[in-house]
N, C-alpha and C positions, 0 to 999 in steps of 0.2 A: 117530124120527130123520129129521133133514131134512139136505140134503147140500150143500156149497158147493163145486162142482167136484168133486175127488177128497178133499176134507177134510170130515169129518163135523162138522155144526153141531148140538148137542144142543138142543132145545127142552125149556125145562124153567121152573119157577117158582122164582124166588130172590129174597130179600130182599138188597138191598144199598144202603146209604144210603138206607133207606126207601123203595126203588124196586123195582120187579117189571119184569124183562126176560124177553121171550118166546126171545130166542137169547143165549147167552153164547158167546163164540168169540174168540179170539186174531187177530183180524182184522177188517177193514171187511165190510159187507155188499156184495154185489153184486148187479147187476140181475136175476139169474136164480134168486133163494133162494125167489121165490114164497110169501110168506106168507099165512096164510089170510084175513087181512083189514087192512083199513087201520088205522094206528096200532099194529101191532105194533112193539115195541121190540128193540133190538139193544144188546149192549154189548160193546165191544172191549176185553177184558180186557188186552190187551197195551199200548193207549195210556190207556184209562180213558175213552175218547170214547162217548157215549151216541148212537143213531140212533133215528128213528121214521119208519116208513113211510106216507107221503104218497099213495102210490099203488102199489096191488097188482098193476098189470096183468100178467098171467102174461107171463114173461121180459122184462119191461119195467118193474120196480118203480123206484120213486123214493124215496130215503132222504135224510132230512134230519138232519143232524149237529148238536151242540150247540155247536160252535165255528163253525157257519155253513156247514160243508162239505155241499155237495149231490151225491148219486149218481144219475145219470140214465143211461138208455139213449143209447148213442153214436148220433149222426146223422151222416148223410152229409155229409162236409165237404170243399170244395174246398181243395186246398193251393195256395201262392202258388209257381208254377214259372215261372222267366225264360224265356221264348221269345227274346226279344231284348229290348235297351234301346231308349231311344228312337229310337238311330241304327241299330238292327237289327244291332248287332256281335256275331257268334257266339261272340267270346271272353268276352263278358260273361255270367256265370253257370254257362258249361260249362268243365270241364276235360277237356282231350284225354288220354286212356289210351292210345290206338293211333292212330297216322295224325294227320291234321288236319282237324277240322270246319270246313266253309267255308259262305260264302252266296252266293247267286245270286238276281238281281233278276229277277222277271217280274210282268207284270199278272195272271197267272193264279193266283198264291200263294193259299190259303184265305183268309190275311189279311195286311195289311201289303203290302210290295213285296218281300219277300225269303223264301227257305226255306233249309234245310239240306241241303249235300250233301257230297261229297269228291271227290279225284282218286285219293286212295290205293287200294289193293285191299281195305282194310278199315279201317273208321274206328270207334272206340268212344270216346265222351264222357259224362261223367257230370256231374251236378247235384245236390248233398246237400241234403236236406230235413230239418229239424228237427220230429220227430213226437214230441217228449217230453211235449207237452200230451196227448196221449192214453195215456199210460203206464198208467193206471189200467185202462182198456179193453184194452189190449194184453196186459197180464200176467194179468188176472183174469176178464176176459168173452169178449174174442176179437176182433180186428179184422182187416182185411184193406185193400190199396190196390189201387185200380184205375188203369190206366193206359189212355191213348187219346192217338191221333195221326192225322195226314191224311198220305197217303203218294201218291207220284206215280213216274214213271220217264220214261225217254227212249226216243222211239220206234225200234225195233228193238233195244233192251236189255234184259235181264231183270234187271238190278241190282235187289238186295232191301234191304228195312229190317226192323228189329225195336225194340221197347220193351222194356227189361228193369229189373230193380231187384235191389240186394243190401243187407244191413241190417247197422247198426253199433251198439254199445252205447253206453252214457252218456259213455266215453272216445273214442268213435269209432273204435274197433277195429272192423274188419270180422269178423263172426263166422258168415257165412252165404255160400254160394257164390252166383254170380249166376244169374238165373232171368229166361228171355228167352220173348216171345210166338213164335208162329211166323213164318219169314221170310215176308213178302208180296214179290211181285213183279210189276212193271207194265211194258208198253214201248207204252202207249197214250197218255201225255202227259195223261193224266186223272186229276184229284184225287180220292181216296176217302178215308173215314174209316173206320179198321180198327175191329172191335168191340173192346169193354173187355177188356184183359189184367188178371185179378186174381191176387194173389198175398196168402197168408195172412202177417200179420206175426208173427214169433216172439216169445215171451216175452223180455222184457229189451232189445228192439229200442228206440232213442231218435233212430236218424237211418236215413233212407231215401236209398240212392243211386239216382237216377233214370238209367237207362243207354240211349244211343242207339246203335245199332250200325248200318253201312251196309256192305254187302257186294258188292264187284263181281262180276258173274256174265260180263258180255260187255264188248268193247270195251276202251279205254284208261282212260276217265273212270270214277267210282263215282257212279252216277246213282239210287242209292236215296232219293229225296228225301224229306223229313220236315218238318212243319210243324205247328204249333199243338198243341203236346203237353200235356195235362192230367193230374193226379194228383190222386186222390180218396180218403180215407179213409172206409170203410163198416164197418158193424156184420156180424158174421158171421152170416149167415141160416140 
């Protein structure tokens, strides 16, 4: 007996249309089936599509279907996230959920001439990314999203920043709560790159809201500066 996640996949010898399959399952193969040899065959009895294993690397199998489909291990992929448009306008790509996201110019920004900040006690802005291209890995193999950014603060203030994510289904309905990295504070006017914040992508997720949160801790402005946000899809290790 071989297992595909929690679903049993029975390895049998069966003749169907004068062919023999090693696996007959009502679903497609996944990269963690781990067949005993290259050229093992699979029949999806729900769709009738046949697959052959062309690489039986443990937990990294590659399967090729008769219709031309290929099931391969998920590779680390950078998503297209808008930090600014050509004019570095913070209203492009980002939607304010709380407070108002603003830009401030400085020659010390990690890249470009501007970075994100706010004057509100707390500001939350989102950018929604389409991750539907990774639906197979999300639903059957496992995937996570990794977020990273640069942060700084104003001398004497300990205002903080965080990066977060929430997930939406194919109809863009929110079906998870918000998940944030730890609050980071800085009062040295120095830019740092925070470690990656990773979140598992739940089954059924097709869109991801990338969330910026700036929180005032001191003073009258909100100097939890952020810049150069990145989002990456990764396999679950």
